[in-house]
C-alpha positions as CSV (number, residue, x, y, z in Angstrom):
1,M,73.0,92.1,92.6
2,R,72.0,91.8,88.8
3,H,71.2,95.5,88.4
4,T,73.8,96.9,90.6
5,G,76.9,95.0,88.5
6,R,78.1,94.0,91.9
7,T,78.7,90.8,93.6
8,P,76.4,89.2,96.3
9,E,79.3,89.7,98.6
10,Q,79.9,92.9,97.8
11,V,76.6,93.9,98.4
12,S,76.4,92.3,101.5
13,A,79.1,94.0,102.9
14,D,77.3,97.4,101.6
15,V,73.8,97.0,103.3
16,E,75.9,95.5,107.0
17,R,75.3,98.8,108.3
18,E,72.8,101.3,108.3
19,T,73.3,103.3,105.2
20,F,71.6,106.6,103.5
21,L,72.3,107.6,99.6
22,T,71.3,110.4,98.1
23,A,69.4,110.1,95.0
24,E,72.2,110.5,92.7
25,D,74.5,107.7,94.6
26,A,71.4,105.5,94.5
27,V,71.3,105.9,90.7
28,A,75.2,105.2,91.0
29,Y,75.0,102.5,92.7
30,G,72.6,100.7,90.3
31,L,69.7,100.8,92.9
32,V,66.9,103.0,91.2
33,G,66.9,103.6,87.2
34,G,66.6,107.3,87.7
35,I,65.2,110.1,89.6
36,V,61.8,111.6,89.0
37,P,62.1,115.4,89.2
38,G,60.0,117.4,91.4
39,R,57.0,119.2,91.0
40,R,56.3,123.0,90.8
41,P,54.0,123.9,93.6
42,S,50.2,124.0,92.6
43,A,47.5,126.6,92.8
44,R,44.9,123.9,93.5
45,R,43.8,122.8,97.2
46,P,43.9,119.6,98.3
47,H,41.3,117.3,98.4
48,G,38.8,119.8,96.4
49,G,38.6,122.4,99.5
50,R,37.3,125.6,98.8
């Protein structure tokens, strides 16, 4: 509750049902601090494949 700025009662009501948040919504709610940008595809092969 400390990081979201919401009361325990509000958080409890918000998570009462199964809820899916976008990354942006999770940041706005205060669940996460930020979004890590995706990486560009690499030309390397995974696990040292040849």
